[in-house]
ZAMARGU-4260 file (C-alpha; in steps of 0.2 Angstrom, whole numbers, plus 5000, padded with zeros to 4 digits):
<rodrens>
0) 4994/5038/4913 | 4978/5043/4907 | 4972/5044/4925 | 4988/5054/4933 | 4987/5066/4916
5) 4968/5068/4919 | 4972/5074/4937 | 4983/5086/4932 | 4973/5095/4919 | 4957/5093/4929
10) 4967/5100/4945 | 4957/5087/4956 | 4971/5086/4967 | 4988/5093/4967 | 4999/5081/4969
15) 5000/5062/4961 | 5014/5049/4969 | 5019/5035/4958 | 5025/5021/4969 | 5034/5008/4962
20) 5049/4995/4962 | 5065/4994/4951 | 5062/4992/4933 | 5045/4992/4935 | 5042/5009/4925
25) 5040/5025/4936 | 5054/5034/4926 | 5046/5029/4909 | 5029/5034/4914 | 5035/5051/4921
30) 5045/5054/4905 | 5030/5050/4895 | 5019/5061/4906 | 5028/5076/4904 | 5029/5073/4884
35) 5010/5073/4884 | 5007/5088/4894 | 5022/5099/4888 | 5011/5109/4875 | 4999/5113/4891
40) 5012/5116/4905 | 5027/5122/4911 | 5038/5108/4916 | 5052/5107/4926 | 5060/5092/4932
45) 5071/5085/4948 | 5081/5069/4948 | 5084/5062/4967 | 5101/5056/4969 | 5107/5044/4983
50) 5124/5057/4980 | 5114/5072/4986 | 5102/5063/4998 | 5112/5069/5013 | 5111/5088/5005
55) 5100/5099/5011 | 5092/5108/4996 | 5105/5097/4984 | 5091/5093/4972 | 5086/5111/4970
60) 5102/5118/4967 | 5097/5123/4947 | 5080/5135/4952 | 5091/5142/4968 | 5108/5149/4961
65) 5106/5166/4964 | 5104/5164/4983 | 5121/5168/4995 | 5128/5154/5005 | 5118/5160/5020
70) 5101/5162/5008 | 5104/5144/5003 | 5102/5134/5018 | 5086/5144/5024 | 5070/5135/5020
75) 5061/5152/5017 | 5074/5159/5005 | 5074/5144/4994 | 5056/5143/4994 | 5055/5162/4989
80) 5068/5158/4976 | 5056/5143/4968 | 5042/5153/4968 | 5051/5170/4958 | 5058/5155/4946
85) 5039/5148/4943 | 5034/5166/4941 | 5047/5168/4929 | 5041/5153/4918 | 5025/5160/4918
90) 5027/5175/4911 | 5038/5169/4897 | 5021/5156/4894 | 5006/5156/4902 | 5003/5141/4907
95) 5003/5132/4924 | 5019/5123/4930 | 5022/5105/4934 | 5036/5098/4945 | 5040/5081/4939
100) 5052/5072/4953 | 5060/5056/4949 | 5066/5045/4962 | 5060/5057/4976 | 5063/5041/4988
105) 5082/5051/4988 | 5076/5068/4991 | 5082/5074/5006 | 5071/5081/5019 | 5074/5100/5018
110) 5071/5100/4999 | 5055/5086/5001 | 5048/5100/5015 | 5049/5114/5000 | 5041/5103/4988
115) 5026/5099/5000 | 5025/5118/5004 | 5024/5121/4985 | 5009/5110/4984 | 5000/5117/4997
120) 5002/5134/4992 | 4997/5129/4975 | 5012/5136/4966 | 5013/5119/4957 | 5007/5103/4954
125) 5018/5089/4957 | 5020/5071/4950 | 5033/5062/4961 | 5039/5045/4958 | 5047/5035/4973
130) 5048/5016/4976 | 5039/5010/4991 | 5054/5005/5002 | 5061/5016/5008 | 5046/5027/5002
135) 5043/5045/5002 | 5051/5057/5013 | 5040/5061/5027 | 5034/5079/5022 | 5028/5071/5006
140) 5021/5056/5015 | 5010/5067/5026 | 5003/5075/5011 | 4995/5059/5005 | 4991/5055/5023
145) 4979/5071/5025 | 4971/5067/5008 | 4980/5081/4999 | 4987/5070/4986 | 4983/5056/4975
150) 4994/5039/4974 | 4998/5028/4960 | 5004/5011/4963 | 5013/5002/4949 | 5014/4982/4951
155) 5023/4969/4941 | 5014/4963/4926 | 5002/4950/4928 | 5002/4933/4918 | 4987/4942/4906
160) 4997/4958/4904 | 5013/4948/4899 | 5002/4939/4887 | 4997/4955/4880 | 5014/4962/4878
165) 5018/4947/4870 | 5004/4946/4858 | 5008/4965/4854 | 5027/4962/4851 | 5027/4945/4843
170) 5019/4941/4826 | 5011/4924/4828 | 5004/4912/4840 | 5013/4912/4859 | 5007/4896/4869
175) 5004/4897/4887 | 5020/4888/4891 | 5029/4902/4881 | 5019/4915/4890 | 5023/4907/4908
180) 5041/4904/4905 | 5043/4922/4901 | 5033/4927/4915 | 5042/4917/4926 | 5059/4923/4919
185) 5056/4942/4921 | 5045/4941/4936 | 5034/4954/4929 | 5047/4965/4928 | 5045/4976/4912
190) 5065/4981/4912 | 5068/4963/4912 | 5056/4958/4901 | 5061/4969/4886 | 5080/4964/4891
195) 5077/4945/4890 | 5065/4947/4875 | 5080/4953/4866 | 5090/4941/4870 | 5082/4926/4867
200) 5076/4931/4850 | 5094/4935/4846 | 5103/4920/4853 | 5088/4909/4844 | 5081/4904/4859
205) 5064/4912/4857 | 5062/4906/4838 | 5045/4905/4828 | 5041/4885/4823 | 5024/4883/4810
210) 5017/4899/4818 | 5021/4895/4835 | 5033/4906/4845 | 5042/4891/4856 | 5057/4893/4868
215) 5069/4880/4862 | 5080/4882/4880 | 5082/4892/4895 | 5079/4911/4893 | 5102/4916/4892
220) 5105/4926/4908 | 5122/4932/4898 | 5116/4943/4883 | 5121/4959/4881 | 5102/4966/4884
225) 5101/4959/4902 | 5120/4961/4905 | 5117/4981/4901 | 5104/4981/4914 | 5113/4972/4927
230) 5129/4984/4924 | 5119/5001/4925 | 5111/4996/4941 | 5129/4993/4950 | 5134/5009/4943
235) 5121/5017/4953 | 5126/5008/4970 | 5142/5010/4981 | 5154/4998/4984 | 5147/4989/4999
240) 5129/4986/4991 | 5138/4980/4975 | 5147/4967/4984 | 5134/4962/4993 | 5123/4959/4980
245) 5135/4948/4970 | 5138/4938/4986 | 5120/4935/4986 | 5118/4931/4967 | 5135/4918/4970
250) 5128/4909/4986 | 5109/4912/4986 | 5097/4908/4995 | 5112/4912/5008 | 5111/4914/5028
255) 5107/4932/5032 | 5119/4934/5047 | 5132/4926/5034 | 5130/4943/5023 | 5126/4953/5037
260) 5143/4946/5044 | 5153/4952/5027 | 5144/4966/5023 | 5135/4974/5036 | 5117/4974/5043
265) 5115/4992/5036 | 5118/4987/5019 | 5108/4971/5020 | 5094/4982/5026 | 5095/4995/5014
270) 5094/4981/4999 | 5078/4974/5006 | 5072/4993/5008 | 5078/4995/4989 | 5066/4977/4987
275) 5084/4970/4977 | 5083/4956/4987 | 5070/4945/4997 | 5071/4935/5013 | 5063/4920/5017
280) 5053/4916/5035 | 5062/4900/5038 | 5075/4897/5052 | 5089/4903/5049 | 5082/4918/5038
285) 5091/4918/5021 | 5093/4930/5007 | 5091/4928/4988 | 5090/4940/4974 | 5073/4947/4969
290) 5073/4938/4952 | 5083/4923/4947 | 5088/4927/4931 | 5096/4944/4937 | 5106/4934/4949
295) 5111/4922/4934 | 5116/4939/4925 | 5126/4945/4938 | 5137/4929/4942 | 5139/4930/4920
300) 5148/4947/4922 | 5162/4940/4937 | 5177/4932/4932 | 5184/4914/4941 | 5197/4923/4950
305) 5184/4937/4958 | 5170/4923/4960 | 5184/4914/4969 | 5188/4926/4979 | 5170/4931/4985
310) 5169/4911/4988 | 5184/4911/5002 | 5176/4926/5009 | 5158/4917/5011 | 5165/4902/5019
315) 5176/4911/5031 | 5159/4916/5038 | 5150/4901/5038 | 5158/4892/5050 | 5152/4873/5045
320) 5135/4878/5042 | 5126/4864/5035 | 5118/4869/5018 | 5103/4863/5012 | 5091/4861/4998
325) 5094/4875/4985 | 5109/4884/4996 | 5119/4866/4995 | 5116/4864/4976 | 5123/4884/4974
330) 5137/4878/4985 | 5141/4864/4974 | 5139/4874/4959 | 5150/4890/4963 | 5165/4877/4968
335) 5164/4871/4951 | 5162/4889/4942 | 5177/4892/4952 | 5186/4875/4947 | 5184/4867/4963
340) 5180/4847/4968 | 5166/4846/4980 | 5166/4828/4990 | 5157/4813/4979 | 5142/4811/4993
345) 5139/4830/4993 | 5139/4831/4974 | 5127/4817/4970 | 5114/4824/4983 | 5117/4841/4974
350) 5115/4833/4956 | 5098/4826/4963 | 5093/4841/4970 | 5097/4851/4953 | 5087/4836/4944
355) 5072/4839/4957 | 5074/4859/4951 | 5074/4853/4933 | 5090/4863/4932 | 5096/4849/4919
360) 5113/4856/4914 | 5117/4857/4932 | 5110/4841/4936 | 5122/4834/4921 | 5138/4842/4925
365) 5138/4838/4944 | 5135/4820/4941 | 5149/4817/4928 | 5161/4822/4939 | 5157/4810/4951
370) 5170/4796/4953 | 5166/4784/4968 | 5163/4767/4959 | 5150/4765/4972 | 5140/4782/4966
375) 5144/4781/4948 | 5128/4771/4944 | 5117/4780/4952 | 5125/4797/4945 | 5125/4790/4927
380) 5106/4786/4930 | 5103/4805/4936 | 5113/4811/4920 | 5101/4800/4909 | 5084/4808/4917
385) 5092/4825/4913 | 5095/4820/4896 | 5077/4815/4897 | 5070/4831/4902 | 5079/4839/4888
390) 5071/4827/4875 | 5089/4818/4871 | 5083/4801/4871 | 5096/4793/4862 | 5109/4798/4875
395) 5098/4795/4890 | 5097/4777/4884 | 5115/4775/4883 | 5118/4779/4900 | 5105/4769/4905
400) 5111/4754/4896 | 5128/4757/4906 | 5120/4757/4923 | 5105/4749/4926 | 5111/4732/4930
405) 5120/4736/4945 | 5105/4748/4951 | 5092/4735/4948 | 5093/4728/4966 | 5092/4745/4973
410) 5077/4755/4978 | 5078/4765/4965 | 5080/4750/4952 | 5061/4749/4946 | 5062/4768/4941
415) 5077/4764/4933 | 5070/4751/4921 | 5056/4763/4917 | 5065/4776/4912 | 5075/4766/4901
420) 5060/4757/4893 | 5054/4776/4890 | 5070/4782/4882 | 5070/4766/4873 | 5054/4767/4866
425) 5054/4786/4861 | 5071/4780/4850 | 5057/4766/4841 | 5064/4752/4852 | 5052/4739/4855
430) 5046/4732/4873 | 5047/4715/4867 | 5067/4719/4863 | 5069/4725/4880 | 5062/4710/4889
435) 5072/4699/4880 | 5087/4708/4883 | 5084/4709/4903 | 5079/4689/4901 | 5096/4687/4892
440) 5105/4696/4907 | 5096/4685/4920 | 5103/4669/4912 | 5120/4675/4912 | 5121/4679/4930
445) 5125/4666/4944 | 5110/4653/4949 | 5116/4659/4966 | 5114/4677/4964 | 5098/4686/4970
450) 5084/4682/4961 | 5072/4695/4967 | 5079/4709/4958 | 5079/4699/4940 | 5059/4695/4945
455) 5057/4714/4948 | 5066/4719/4931 | 5055/4707/4923 | 5037/4713/4934 | 5042/4730/4928
460) 5042/4725/4907 | 5027/4712/4913 | 5016/4729/4919 | 5022/4737/4903 | 5017/4723/4889
465) 5000/4722/4897 | 4999/4742/4898 | 5003/4742/4880 | 4991/4729/4874 | 4976/4737/4886
470) 4974/4720/4895 | 4964/4725/4908 | 4961/4708/4916 | 4978/4703/4916 | 4983/4718/4923
475) 4969/4717/4937 | 4976/4700/4941 | 4995/4705/4941 | 4991/4721/4952 | 4980/4711/4965
480) 4992/4700/4968 | 5006/4714/4970 | 4993/4720/4981 | 4991/4704/4993 | 5011/4700/4992
485) 5020/4706/5008 | 5031/4719/5003 | 5034/4729/5019 | 5053/4726/5018 | 5054/4727/4998
490) 5058/4746/4994 | 5054/4746/4974 | 5038/4740/4979 | 5030/4754/4980 | 5034/4761/4962
495) 5029/4745/4955 | 5011/4745/4962 | 5008/4764/4957 | 5015/4758/4941 | 5002/4743/4940
500) 4987/4754/4947 | 4990/4767/4933 | 4991/4755/4919 | 4976/4745/4925 | 4966/4762/4926
505) 4969/4767/4908 | 4965/4748/4903 | 4949/4748/4913 | 4944/4766/4904 | 4947/4757/4887
510) 4938/4742/4891 | 4922/4753/4897 | 4925/4752/4915 | 4930/4771/4918 | 4924/4769/4936
515) 4933/4755/4941 | 4949/4766/4932 | 4948/4780/4941 | 4947/4770/4959 | 4964/4762/4954
520) 4971/4779/4945 | 4966/4789/4963 | 4970/4775/4972 | 4991/4778/4964 | 4989/4793/4965
525) 4985/4793/4984 | 5004/4780/4984 | 5013/4796/4976 | 5022/4806/4990 | 5037/4794/4992
530) 5041/4793/4974 | 5040/4811/4973 | 5058/4813/4968 | 5059/4797/4959 | 5071/4797/4943
535) 5054/4791/4932 | 5041/4804/4930 | 5028/4791/4941 | 5017/4809/4945 | 5015/4813/4928
540) 5013/4796/4920 | 4997/4794/4935 | 4992/4810/4931 | 4989/4806/4911 | 4979/4792/4916
545) 4970/4800/4931 | 4965/4813/4917 | 4960/4798/4904 | 4949/4791/4915 | 4938/4807/4921
550) 4937/4811/4900 | 4931/4793/4899 | 4917/4795/4909 | 4913/4813/4904 | 4919/4823/4920
555) 4926/4836/4909 | 4927/4847/4925 | 4936/4836/4937 | 4950/4832/4921 | 4953/4850/4921
560) 4955/4853/4940 | 4967/4840/4940 | 4978/4848/4926 | 4976/4864/4934 | 4981/4858/4951
565) 4997/4848/4943 | 5002/4865/4935 | 5001/4877/4950 | 5012/4864/4960 | 5024/4859/4947
570) 5030/4875/4938 | 5047/4870/4937 | 5044/4855/4926 | 5033/4864/4912 | 5047/4866/4902
575) 5048/4846/4902 | 5029/4841/4904 | 5020/4856/4897 | 5016/4851/4879 | 5009/4835/4885
580) 4998/4844/4898 | 4991/4854/4882 | 4988/4838/4873 | 4978/4830/4888 | 4969/4848/4888
585) 4967/4849/4869 | 4959/4831/4869 | 4946/4837/4885 | 4941/4853/4872 | 4939/4839/4859
590) 4930/4829/4868 | 4917/4841/4873 | 4914/4849/4854 | 4926/4863/4859 | 4935/4863/4842
595) 4941/4878/4841 | 4948/4880/4857 | 4956/4860/4853 | 4964/4868/4840 | 4974/4883/4848
600) 4979/4871/4862 | 4985/4857/4850 | 4995/4867/4838 | 5004/4872/4851 | 5006/4856/4860
605) 5011/4848/4844 | 5026/4861/4841 | 5030/4858/4861 | 5032/4838/4859 | 5042/4840/4843
610) 5055/4846/4856 | 5051/4836/4871 | 5038/4820/4872 | 5043/4813/4889 | 5025/4803/4889
615) 5026/4798/4871 | 5010/4809/4865 | 5018/4816/4849 | 5007/4803/4838 | 4992/4805/4846
620) 4993/4824/4848 | 4996/4825/4829 | 4982/4813/4825 | 4971/4825/4837 | 4978/4841/4829
625) 4977/4834/4810 | 4958/4829/4816 | 4954/4846/4822 | 4961/4854/4809 | 4954/4846/4795
630) 4936/4848/4804 | 4939/4866/4806 | 4942/4869/4787 | 4962/4873/4789 | 4968/4860/4776
635) 4988/4868/4774 | 4989/4865/4793 | 4978/4848/4793 | 4992/4842/4777 | 5006/4846/4788
640) 4998/4838/4805 | 4996/4822/4794 | 5014/4822/4787 | 5018/4822/4806 | 5008/4809/4812
645) 5013/4798/4797 | 5031/4800/4801 | 5030/4799/4820 | 5040/4785/4828 | 5028/4775/4836
650) 5020/4783/4853 | 5014/4776/4867 | 5007/4759/4861 | 4989/4761/4872 | 4985/4777/4862
655) 4989/4769/4844 | 4971/4763/4842 | 4964/4780/4845 | 4978/4788/4835 | 4972/4779/4819
660) 4954/4783/4823 | 4958/4800/4824 | 4970/4803/4809 | 4958/4792/4798 | 4942/4804/4802
665) 4954/4819/4798 | 4958/4812/4782 | 4938/4810/4777 | 4936/4827/4781 | 4948/4833/4771
670) 4945/4822/4754 | 4926/4815/4759 | 4930/4800/4748 | 4925/4788/4759 | 4940/4780/4763
675) 4943/4787/4779 | 4927/4780/4785 | 4929/4763/4778 | 4944/4763/4788 | 4934/4768/4805
680) 4923/4754/4801 | 4938/4744/4799 | 4945/4749/4816 | 4929/4746/4824 | 4927/4729/4819
685) 4946/4721/4825 | 4948/4713/4840 | 4957/4726/4849 | 4942/4737/4846 | 4931/4723/4852
690) 4939/4721/4867 | 4940/4740/4871 | 4921/4744/4874 | 4925/4761/4878 | 4938/4765/4865
695) 4926/4757/4853 | 4912/4768/4857 | 4923/4783/4855 | 4929/4777/4837 | 4908/4776/4835
700) 4906/4792/4840 | 4919/4799/4827 | 4909/4790/4814 | 4893/4798/4820 | 4902/4816/4818
705) 4907/4812/4801 | 4889/4811/4796 | 4888/4791/4797 | 4870/4788/4805 | 4872/4768/4802
710) 4883/4767/4816 | 4869/4772/4826 | 4863/4754/4833 | 4878/4749/4837 | 4881/4766/4847
715) 4866/4759/4859 | 4872/4742/4859 | 4889/4747/4866 | 4884/4761/4876 | 4872/4750/4888
720) 4889/4742/4893 | 4902/4758/4896 | 4901/4766/4913 | 4900/4783/4914 | 4892/4799/4911
725) 4896/4802/4893 | 4892/4785/4888 | 4875/4786/4896 | 4872/4804/4886 | 4879/4795/4870
730) 4864/4781/4874 | 4851/4794/4877 | 4855/4803/4860 | 4854/4786/4849 | 4838/4782/4857
735) 4831/4796/4854 | 4837/4800/4837 | 4831/4782/4832 | 4813/4785/4838 | 4813/4803/4826
740) 4802/4811/4840 | 4803/4831/4837 | 4795/4835/4852 | 4806/4822/4863 | 4819/4825/4854
745) 4819/4843/4860 | 4817/4836/4880 | 4833/4827/4875 | 4843/4839/4869 | 4839/4851/4885
750) 4845/4837/4895 | 4859/4835/4888 | 4862/4853/4889 | 4860/4856/4907 | 4871/4838/4911
755) 4886/4848/4901 | 4886/4839/4884 | 4882/4854/4874 | 4889/4845/4859 | 4877/4832/4860
760) 4865/4844/4863 | 4868/4854/4848 | 4866/4840/4838 | 4849/4835/4845 | 4843/4850/4842
765) 4849/4849/4823 | 4839/4833/4821 | 4824/4841/4831 | 4821/4854/4819 | 4825/4844/4804
770) 4811/4833/4811 | 4800/4847/4815 | 4800/4856/4799 | 4796/4838/4790 | 4781/4838/4802
775) 4777/4857/4796 | 4779/4864/4813 | 4790/4878/4807 | 4788/4888/4824 | 4797/4874/4834
780) 4810/4870/4821 | 4814/4889/4820 | 4816/4886/4841 | 4827/4871/4839 | 4837/4881/4827
785) 4841/4897/4836 | 4844/4884/4855 | 4857/4874/4841 | 4865/4891/4839 | 4866/4896/4856
790) 4874/4878/4859 | 4886/4885/4844 | 4889/4901/4854 | 4893/4892/4871 | 4906/4879/4863
795) 4914/4894/4854 | 4911/4890/4839 | 4910/4903/4825 | 4903/4892/4813 | 4895/4874/4811
800) 4911/4863/4806 | 4908/4850/4790 | 4892/4840/4789 | 4893/4832/4807 | 4878/4823/4813
805) 4864/4830/4806 | 4857/4835/4791 | 4852/4853/4789 | 4836/4857/4790 | 4826/4868/4777
810) 4834/4887/4780 | 4822/4902/4777 | 4834/4919/4775 | 4827/4936/4781 | 4826/4951/4767
815) 4841/4957/4776 | 4853/4941/4776 | 4848/4937/4759 | 4852/4957/4753 | 4870/4954/4765
820) 4872/4936/4758 | 4870/4943/4740 | 4882/4957/4740 | 4895/4946/4749 | 4893/4931/4737
825) 4898/4946/4721 | 4914/4950/4731 | 4911/4963/4743 | 4920/4964/4760 | 4909/4968/4777
830) 4914/4985/4777 | 4909/4987/4760 | 4891/4978/4762 | 4890/4990/4778 | 4891/5006/4768
835) 4881/5000/4754 | 4868/4996/4766 | 4869/5010/4780 | 4872/4998/4793 | 4887/4993/4804
840) 4900/4981/4801 | 4897/4972/4816 | 4879/4970/4810 | 4884/4963/4793 | 4897/4951/4803
845) 4884/4945/4815 | 4869/4942/4798 | 4883/4932/4789 | 4888/4922/4805 | 4869/4917/4807
850) 4869/4912/4789 | 4884/4902/4790 | 4874/4893/4804 | 4859/4892/4794 | 4868/4884/4779
855) 4879/4873/4786 | 4894/4881/4778 | 4912/4890/4783 | 4913/4902/4773 | 4910/4915/4759
860) 4918/4903/4745 | 4904/4891/4750 | 4890/4903/4751 | 4884/4902/4733 | 4882/4883/4732
865) 4873/4881/4747 | 4860/4897/4745 | 4842/4890/4744 | 4835/4889/4726
</rodrens>
């Protein structure tokens, strides 16, 4: 708007053409421009109309009323009449004329020619808004080609802009998952965005939980605001276009030829030109509405009887066309909406397709209608997975209890058993109880029955049990035996091998053998393609282990790359798995020492896992959130997260040791009574920790971060046996720390910083500063402080949280810092201090920040007690 208004005011161009698709905001923009310029210019408005598109000069009638019938069709007479009208306006108010044309793509050529002549003659400045397809009429388009007009293209809002809109509209934290879901649902279209936000908030689907805006379900397609948008769009269209849009909304994706046969090729071309529908590039070409939410909204406005009429019309023109993918799914869904049934095999395929697209309600609804006894067990398993996706673990477990025996000797058997185990674990049942159930079931079967599927079921549970106790040696033996076995004809062997490899990867990382674990995780990932659409979430299961291995090695960038690649290729599953992925991202940031960014990631992640926790990370995630909140001094959030951590149903057993360690450390940051540190020391001496060198090193690092240097010799000992860059960095820091050589520590810190371990470099600089200060080398000590502050900035920290590793060196505040701190201690605000000292508020903030860093404090309340005496 600023750009266009400046062009009009400065006269740098006589015309501006605003191009945008439907709902992007061109009408709102032209109205706002008219309002802004109304005091400086005479504003005339013209609205193009499809009804007048075939009438020469039809839209100019308000300004040509004095012409007779013969003159009203003469371009010269119409142009002269417009000029006369403009002169009357200028006489009444001495200001130039701005002609604002909305929906200029509907102008007839004669009217467009007059407007073009007005521009060329300089009689008026024109702002014209139109859709890119079909575009401006030729006379106006030619002006742009000739350089006599500016063109401004409005495009759908990108993700960053959606984020800005939500931050402006909603009071609270809007997590990335909510932004992504709203962006996907709206397509970046502001009109749809506005409607869906209103409807989602009214229905409670968009709700604020502990300060975090969460989507608690799918965005409603039948809300009043979105329905009003659809209705308004339909009113503007002719009956042929309305019918075609309804058909495509109900059947899409649907073959282009089918719609052309029903509605005509001209209607299809018109809708494509208006960007209301999109066409795939496949063979045969298929049509869909431009926005899935818009399509759902159209469907919600139709009665069952009307929908049935349209279904019969479509079927009459499909002529036995073989439907596939989403088109096949929509066909079955549409039949159900009309009260019809489809053949059971077709319904089973549709239910699996719905599950693949995470359309959980459709998957459950369709699978529940299957009656063929041979297909019912698999249909129940599909319903269970849909329930699991939605966080309804008890319902999923009950369904799986009723079908797993019938499916155990099928190729899907291992996946069903894994899903059943996950569902029962989510409700608090132990793996041991499930193993006993399988054994009892096997004992009741006839001795001559197939033994292979019994062994396969027990093998699945055996892997899970070994993974729960993180027994790397036993897992390596079992996986090695499975690799060496002849499984060419065993359809379920791929899933067993992927499960074993993934669990082995995690166990090896915990044991300090992250390099070997990474090889195992990558091998599991390479075997995933055949299992992509499995009833169990193998892809996400392996991803979690792969990321964990990268983090154990200190390969932060590789872990982020894997998470980004998954997010880019698996958008439909975001509502189910996003909380789990965000916990992994938060854990990565925490390991890097980027505490504030980790906090921003973990708080929304915990809220998401509260709704849906497929990988059983809620307890671990709440422990991490509790730790970061306590470390950053947010005691209110820390206590709430502590309650979450304490009350959580036991999560994934493999994470329990680390969850307990971070929980104990968080308690220590809150109370500083030594109890949390004592708990950490106890954990570090347990048999479990002793068998997991990688986990033990992480626990020792947590102790060290709490300000306990007594663990440094143990860090040196353990780090030598742990693979990866992070363990080597810890060993380097511990060795330099013990040597107590300030100059050598400066070199160590620089090396750590260059290697990407900025948080460890920060502590090396802090330790070097203290040693150099003690040695009387104040210049080098100040240099170390400055380099430590640089690390703080790189990590994104506003202050140096807690006591952390190093004791703060002796500090010397500048005269300006002393003045500002003195006024801050008296209770003056930053603005009041700036006014008193006649400096900018930013200068005050900068000096206070540097003082916090020097003194090792986090707030004004801590300043007075920390000031040097």
